[in-house]
C-alpha positions, 0 to 999 in steps of 0.5 A: 249191794245186790240185795233186793227186798222181797215181801211175801204174801200169805194168810198172815200178811197185813194190809201194808204187805199187800199194798207193798206187793201191789206197788211192786207190781205197778198196781194201785190199791185203795187201802181201806177197801181193796186192801182188806178185800184182798186180805180176806180173799187170800186168807180164804184161798190159803185156808182152802190150800192155796199158797202164794209165797211160791206162786207170785205169778198166780198172786198178781193174776188174783190181784188183777182179777180183784181190781178188774184189770184182768182180761182172760185170754181164753175160756174153757168150754170143755176138757177130757183126759183119756188114759189107756193102760196097756201091758207095756205102755201107757197112752195119755190123750187130752181133748180140749175145747176153748173159746178165744174171743168169738172163735171156738177151738177144739184140739187133741194131743198125746203126752207123757202122762195126763198133764203133759197131754193137757199142756200139749193140747192147750198149746196146740189150741192157743199158739196160733192166736198167741205165738209168744207161748211158743217161747215158754216151757214148763220147767218144774211140776210139784204135787203136795197132798194137803190132808193125808188122812183123807187118803185118795180123796185128799186135796192136792196142791200143784205148783208149776214153774214156767220159763221163757228167755227172760226169766221164770215164774210159778203158779198154783192150783188146788183141788181134790182132782189132781187134773183140775189143780194142774189145769188151774196152775197151767192156765195161770202159767200161760195167762201170766206169759201173755200178761208179761208180753202185754206189759212189755208192749206197754203204752204202744197198745194193742197193736204192739201186743199183737205184733209180739204175739200176745 
C-alpha cells in the first residue's frame, strides 16, 4: 500500500527501461528504432556529464525532442551577464533577448548573483506571454564539478529544482561555463512548467492552454 514503482534512466538503462519510462510519461516509442536512438543519445549525453536520474523533467523534454513532440515556447537571441564588484557590494545584471513566436523581447534585470539575475530577466521577458510562470519558483540550485583535475576549466553540472502549487521537478545543464549550464537547466525548468500546463489543458486544445496562461 502506498508504494510506487520508479524506473531510473541512465547510460546503463536498456530499451525496456526507456519504453517503461516513456509509457509512464504517456509517450509511444517504437522499440527497434526510437528506443535504440534514445538509448544511444542518453549514453552520449551522460558521457558528457548529464545525469537524468535526478532530472526527470529534462528527460521528458529530451524524449519529446527525439519524437518530434517538442515545440519550444521561446528561443534565445542573445544573453549578457554583467557583474560589478564594489568595495562592499556586488551587483549582477542579466540582459536577455528572446523570440516568442514572431515577437522579439529585450529585457534586463538585477539579481542576487548572476543566476538569479538571469532567472529574473527571463521571467520578465516571458510572463506577459505565459502567465502560468508566475506560479513557479526555483527552490534549489546545485553545482557539481565533474573533472576536478581541469581546475577552473572543468565542466560543471547544474541541477535546478522548481516548484509550483502542484509539485516539484528537476532539470539539468552541463557546460564548462557555469552560466551556460545554469541557462540550460533554467530553460528546461520553465519549458517543463509550460508543458505541464499544456498537458493539463489536454483535449481542450490551444484555447484552453492560452486561458490557463501557457
